[in-house]
C-alpha positions as CSV (number, residue, x, y, z in Angstrom):
1,M,-20.1,76.4,17.5
2,K,-17.4,76.3,15.3
3,L,-14.6,73.6,15.1
4,R,-10.9,74.7,14.2
5,K,-10.0,73.0,11.1
6,S,-7.3,70.2,11.6
7,V,-4.7,70.1,8.9
8,Y,-5.4,66.6,8.7
9,M,-9.0,67.0,8.8
10,K,-10.3,65.9,5.0
11,D,-12.9,68.1,3.3
12,Y,-15.3,64.9,3.5
13,Q,-15.1,65.6,7.2
14,E,-15.0,69.0,7.3
15,E,-18.4,68.9,5.1
16,I,-19.7,66.1,8.1
17,I,-18.8,68.4,11.4
18,T,-20.5,71.5,9.3
19,L,-23.8,69.9,8.9
20,F,-23.6,68.1,12.1
21,T,-23.0,71.1,13.7
22,E,-25.7,72.9,11.9
23,L,-28.6,69.9,12.8
24,L,-27.6,69.9,16.6
25,N,-28.0,73.4,17.2
26,V,-31.7,72.8,15.9
27,P,-34.0,71.3,19.1
28,S,-36.1,68.5,18.3
29,P,-37.6,67.2,20.8
30,S,-39.7,64.2,20.1
31,G,-43.3,65.0,19.2
32,Q,-42.8,68.6,18.7
33,E,-40.2,68.7,15.5
34,D,-41.8,71.7,14.4
35,K,-38.4,73.8,14.1
36,M,-36.3,70.5,12.3
37,I,-39.0,70.2,10.0
38,D,-38.4,73.7,9.0
39,Y,-35.0,73.3,8.9
40,L,-35.2,70.7,6.6
41,L,-37.7,71.7,4.2
42,E,-35.2,74.9,3.7
43,K,-32.4,72.8,3.6
44,L,-34.0,70.6,0.5
45,K,-35.5,73.4,-1.6
46,S,-31.8,74.7,-1.4
47,L,-30.2,70.8,-2.9
48,G,-32.7,71.9,-5.6
49,Y,-35.6,69.7,-4.7
50,D,-39.4,69.3,-4.4
51,P,-40.1,67.9,-0.7
52,E,-43.2,66.6,0.9
53,K,-44.5,67.0,4.1
54,D,-47.5,65.0,5.2
55,H,-50.0,65.6,8.0
56,S,-47.6,63.1,10.7
57,G,-45.1,66.4,10.2
58,N,-42.6,63.6,8.2
59,V,-40.8,65.3,5.8
60,Y,-39.5,63.3,1.8
61,V,-38.5,63.0,-1.3
62,K,-39.5,61.1,-4.3
63,I,-36.4,60.7,-6.8
64,K,-37.7,58.8,-10.2
65,G,-36.1,55.5,-11.2
66,D,-35.3,53.4,-14.2
67,R,-37.9,51.5,-13.0
68,S,-41.0,52.2,-10.8
69,D,-42.2,48.6,-10.3
70,I,-40.5,48.5,-7.0
71,S,-39.0,51.2,-4.6
72,C,-37.3,51.6,-1.7
73,C,-37.6,54.3,1.2
74,L,-34.4,55.7,2.9
75,A,-34.8,56.7,6.2
76,A,-33.4,58.8,9.6
77,H,-36.0,59.9,12.4
78,I,-35.3,63.1,12.9
79,D,-36.8,63.5,17.0
80,E,-34.4,63.5,20.0
81,I,-35.0,61.9,23.7
82,G,-35.7,64.4,26.2
83,L,-37.8,64.8,29.4
84,M,-41.7,66.4,29.7
85,V,-43.1,67.8,32.4
86,T,-45.6,66.3,34.3
87,K,-46.2,68.6,37.6
88,I,-45.3,72.5,38.3
89,N,-44.5,72.1,42.3
90,E,-45.4,75.2,44.4
91,D,-41.4,75.9,44.9
92,G,-41.5,76.4,41.1
93,S,-39.6,72.9,40.3
94,L,-41.0,70.8,37.7
95,N,-41.5,66.9,38.0
96,V,-40.6,65.1,34.7
97,E,-40.6,62.5,32.8
98,R,-38.9,60.6,30.2
99,V,-39.6,61.1,26.0
100,G,-37.5,58.0,24.5
101,G,-34.9,56.5,26.3
102,S,-33.5,59.0,28.3
103,L,-32.0,58.0,31.7
104,P,-31.3,60.1,35.0
105,W,-27.5,58.4,35.3
106,K,-26.8,59.6,31.8
107,Y,-28.5,63.0,32.0
108,G,-26.8,63.5,35.4
109,E,-27.1,67.0,37.1
110,R,-26.9,69.5,34.4
111,P,-28.2,73.0,32.2
112,V,-30.9,72.0,30.6
113,E,-33.6,74.3,28.1
114,I,-37.3,74.2,28.7
115,F,-39.5,74.7,25.8
116,G,-42.7,77.0,27.2
117,K,-45.3,77.8,24.6
118,N,-44.4,81.5,24.9
119,A,-40.8,81.5,25.9
120,I,-37.8,79.0,26.3
121,I,-36.6,79.0,29.6
122,K,-33.3,77.5,31.7
123,G,-33.1,75.1,34.5
124,L,-31.2,72.7,36.3
125,T,-31.8,68.9,37.0
126,S,-31.6,68.0,40.6
127,M,-31.1,64.9,42.2
128,G,-30.8,66.0,45.4
129,S,-27.7,66.2,48.6
130,G,-24.9,63.9,48.4
131,H,-24.4,64.8,52.4
132,G,-26.7,62.5,54.0
133,G,-29.7,61.9,51.4
134,R,-29.4,58.8,49.4
135,K,-27.6,56.2,51.1
136,S,-26.3,54.1,48.2
137,D,-25.0,54.8,44.4
138,T,-27.8,52.5,43.3
139,Q,-29.8,54.1,40.0
140,I,-31.9,56.9,40.6
141,K,-35.3,57.3,38.8
142,W,-37.2,60.0,37.0
143,D,-39.0,60.5,39.8
144,E,-36.7,61.2,42.5
145,V,-35.4,64.1,39.7
146,K,-36.6,67.8,40.0
147,I,-35.7,70.9,37.5
148,I,-35.4,73.7,39.5
149,T,-36.3,76.8,37.1
150,G,-35.9,79.8,40.3
151,Y,-39.7,80.9,38.9
152,S,-42.7,81.1,40.1
153,T,-45.8,79.0,39.6
154,E,-47.3,82.0,38.2
155,K,-44.3,83.4,36.0
156,L,-43.9,79.9,34.7
157,R,-47.6,79.4,33.6
158,S,-47.4,82.7,31.8
159,Y,-44.1,81.5,30.4
160,G,-46.3,78.5,28.7
161,I,-44.9,75.8,30.9
162,E,-47.4,73.1,32.0
163,A,-48.0,69.9,31.8
164,G,-45.8,68.4,28.6
165,T,-44.1,70.7,28.0
166,R,-40.3,69.2,26.4
167,I,-37.2,69.8,27.9
168,L,-33.8,69.2,26.6
169,P,-30.0,69.6,27.1
170,L,-28.7,73.3,26.1
171,R,-27.9,73.4,22.8
172,S,-24.6,74.8,24.1
173,D,-23.4,71.3,25.4
174,C,-24.3,69.1,23.1
175,G,-21.1,69.3,20.9
176,P,-19.7,68.1,19.2
177,H,-15.9,68.0,19.9
178,I,-13.3,65.8,18.3
179,L,-11.2,63.6,20.4
180,G,-7.6,61.9,19.9
181,E,-5.3,61.6,16.9
182,E,-5.9,64.6,14.5
183,N,-5.6,62.2,11.4
184,D,-8.2,59.2,12.5
185,P,-10.5,61.5,15.0
186,L,-13.5,60.6,17.6
187,L,-16.5,62.6,17.0
188,A,-18.5,63.2,20.6
189,A,-21.9,64.6,20.7
190,W,-24.9,64.8,22.6
191,T,-26.5,62.9,20.8
192,F,-25.8,61.4,17.2
193,D,-29.8,59.7,17.6
194,D,-30.4,60.3,14.8
195,R,-28.8,63.7,13.5
196,M,-26.3,61.4,11.7
197,G,-28.4,59.1,9.3
198,V,-30.0,62.5,8.7
199,V,-26.7,64.3,7.6
200,A,-26.1,60.8,5.4
201,L,-29.0,61.2,3.8
202,L,-28.6,65.0,3.1
203,R,-25.5,64.5,1.7
204,L,-26.4,61.8,-0.2
205,L,-29.0,63.8,-1.8
206,K,-26.5,66.6,-2.2
207,V,-24.5,64.1,-4.7
208,M,-27.5,63.0,-6.7
209,K,-28.1,66.5,-7.7
210,E,-24.3,66.9,-8.2
211,E,-23.5,64.0,-10.0
212,G,-26.7,63.6,-11.7
213,I,-27.0,60.0,-10.1
214,Q,-30.1,58.3,-11.6
215,P,-31.6,55.5,-9.7
216,K,-32.5,52.2,-10.7
217,I,-35.3,52.0,-8.7
218,D,-37.7,54.7,-7.6
219,M,-36.5,55.9,-4.0
220,I,-38.1,57.8,-1.4
221,I,-35.4,59.8,0.9
222,A,-37.3,60.3,4.2
223,F,-37.1,62.3,7.4
224,T,-39.5,60.8,10.1
225,V,-40.8,62.1,13.3
226,Q,-41.4,60.3,17.1
227,E,-39.2,57.7,17.1
228,E,-38.1,57.5,20.3
229,T,-41.1,57.0,21.4
230,S,-43.7,55.0,19.2
231,C,-41.7,55.0,15.2
232,F,-45.4,56.7,14.2
233,G,-43.9,58.2,11.5
234,A,-42.3,55.4,9.2
235,R,-45.2,53.9,10.7
236,S,-47.4,56.7,9.4
237,L,-45.5,57.1,5.9
238,A,-45.0,53.3,5.0
239,Q,-48.9,53.2,4.6
240,K,-49.0,56.1,2.6
241,I,-46.0,55.4,-0.1
242,K,-46.3,51.2,0.3
243,P,-42.6,50.4,-0.6
244,T,-40.8,47.4,-1.9
245,Y,-37.8,48.0,0.5
246,F,-37.6,50.6,3.4
247,V,-34.3,51.2,5.4
248,A,-34.0,53.2,8.3
249,V,-30.4,55.0,8.6
250,D,-29.6,55.0,12.0
251,G,-26.9,53.7,14.4
252,C,-25.7,50.9,15.9
253,P,-24.9,50.8,19.8
254,T,-21.9,48.5,20.8
255,A,-23.7,46.0,23.2
256,S,-22.5,43.1,25.1
257,H,-24.0,40.6,23.5
258,S,-23.7,41.9,19.7
259,P,-19.9,41.4,19.1
260,I,-19.3,44.9,17.2
261,E,-16.3,47.7,17.7
262,M,-16.0,51.8,17.3
263,D,-14.0,51.9,14.7
264,E,-14.0,53.0,11.1
265,R,-16.4,50.1,9.8
266,P,-20.1,50.5,9.8
267,G,-23.2,48.2,11.3
268,I,-26.0,46.5,9.9
269,W,-28.6,45.1,12.0
270,L,-29.1,41.2,11.8
271,K,-32.6,41.3,13.7
272,D,-33.5,43.2,16.8
273,R,-36.1,42.3,19.7
274,R,-39.3,42.8,16.9
275,Q,-38.1,40.7,14.1
276,F,-35.3,39.5,12.0
277,Y,-34.3,41.9,8.8
278,S,-34.3,40.5,5.4
279,E,-31.4,38.7,4.2
280,E,-31.9,39.8,0.6
281,L,-31.8,43.5,1.7
282,I,-28.7,43.2,3.9
283,E,-26.7,40.8,1.6
284,R,-27.4,44.1,-1.3
285,L,-26.2,46.6,1.2
286,T,-23.2,44.5,2.1
287,N,-22.5,44.0,-1.7
288,A,-23.1,48.2,-2.0
289,A,-20.2,48.2,0.7
290,N,-18.0,46.1,-0.1
291,K,-17.7,47.9,-3.3
292,V,-16.5,50.7,-2.3
293,G,-14.3,49.1,-0.1
294,V,-16.1,49.4,3.2
295,E,-16.7,46.0,5.4
296,L,-20.0,46.6,7.6
297,Q,-20.3,44.8,11.2
298,R,-22.9,42.3,11.8
299,A,-24.9,43.6,14.6
300,I,-27.8,41.7,16.6
301,F,-29.7,43.3,19.2
302,T,-32.3,41.7,21.8
303,G,-33.4,45.2,23.4
304,A,-33.4,47.7,20.7
305,A,-35.8,48.4,18.0
306,S,-36.2,50.4,14.8
307,D,-38.0,52.6,12.2
308,A,-37.5,49.4,9.8
309,S,-39.0,47.1,12.1
310,S,-41.8,49.1,13.4
311,V,-42.5,49.2,9.6
312,G,-42.2,45.4,9.5
313,M,-44.6,45.1,12.4
314,T,-47.2,46.8,9.9
315,G,-46.8,45.0,7.1
316,F,-46.4,48.0,5.0
317,A,-43.3,47.3,3.2
318,D,-41.9,43.7,2.0
319,Q,-38.1,43.9,3.2
320,L,-36.6,45.7,5.6
321,A,-33.0,46.8,6.9
322,T,-31.4,48.9,9.5
323,I,-27.5,50.2,8.8
324,G,-25.4,53.2,10.3
325,H,-22.4,53.9,12.8
326,V,-21.4,52.0,15.3
327,R,-21.2,54.4,18.3
328,N,-20.7,54.1,22.2
329,N,-22.7,55.3,24.9
330,S,-26.2,55.3,23.1
331,H,-29.0,57.7,24.3
332,G,-26.2,59.9,26.0
333,Y,-23.1,61.5,25.3
334,E,-22.1,59.4,22.1
335,V,-18.9,59.1,20.3
336,A,-17.4,57.4,16.9
337,S,-15.0,57.2,14.6
338,L,-15.3,60.1,12.5
339,E,-14.7,58.0,9.4
340,A,-17.6,55.7,9.9
341,F,-19.7,58.3,8.7
342,E,-18.3,58.7,5.9
343,N,-17.8,55.2,5.4
344,L,-21.8,55.2,5.4
345,F,-22.2,57.6,3.0
346,K,-20.0,55.9,0.5
347,T,-22.1,52.5,0.9
348,L,-25.6,54.5,0.6
349,K,-24.1,56.1,-2.6
350,E,-23.2,53.0,-4.3
351,F,-26.7,51.2,-3.1
352,V,-29.0,53.5,-5.2
353,S,-26.2,53.9,-7.8
354,T,-26.7,50.0,-8.5
355,W,-29.4,47.5,-8.3
356,V,-28.5,44.3,-10.4
357,E,-31.3,41.4,-10.0
């Protein structure tokens, strides 16, 4: 999908959208991130790095700092929410269960891609008739939803579709789209989570090469698997590398209990449902943001968690933080200020470039 550049669009905004569009076109359901892993390995090599991949599927780059007694891992997860086949019915329709935080009322009735072992086919989420079917507009559950395929059970099995097969929205339906005023646009897509964290870290690695930025401490830039289902990738990686600091670069969804707003200011998490985040690390990131003229919104979550807080539960990092863009419509067709992504990148660049004891 190619977006026409507005006369108001800045070069960095075009860079964000171009890279994000590339990533959106790569399907990466949680637990089956192979295509994204291959993309990242090639991308990182093209930037001049020698990436590593562990047996969990995590991809990461180690960058030597001025001092090696402490280290910091910046991590964005590469998996996305979706669906999983639980049963093939006699009429060729599929029963499904969610993978990650997929909700029926977010999906609606829409075309999807079904990733069989031997073929990728299209299907359609079906929630029944609106004429005399459901007697109320209460939220539907996944056990009431079918995926219509139009194929026989034999044909589906020949395509390698079985229990466990992953399903995602059509890539062509994912966006992105530019909304609003041309000189201060919004960006919308299904979904940012967490491709926009990946965009930030890829841009960071690119500028570190171009400008010869030498971090003050050892840095690990990581792209982790299975965040949406268990944060397994981050926990596995942290056990191997044991970083002093672990920072998840993700997003800050708006929530009724957290007074954050969708604007150009990124957000930083103070706590989530698992634990409090490190005040020292929050201060370091906030100071880095302030130095480049960026204000961070302070977010509190009671129902969310991140790779960072999951790493905290393992005890394999000393201090933790989560930082990212503020977005509306989490786990759906998400929308955010385009400028927030640039402000996140500038904050991370300043953070890795300076370290004051």
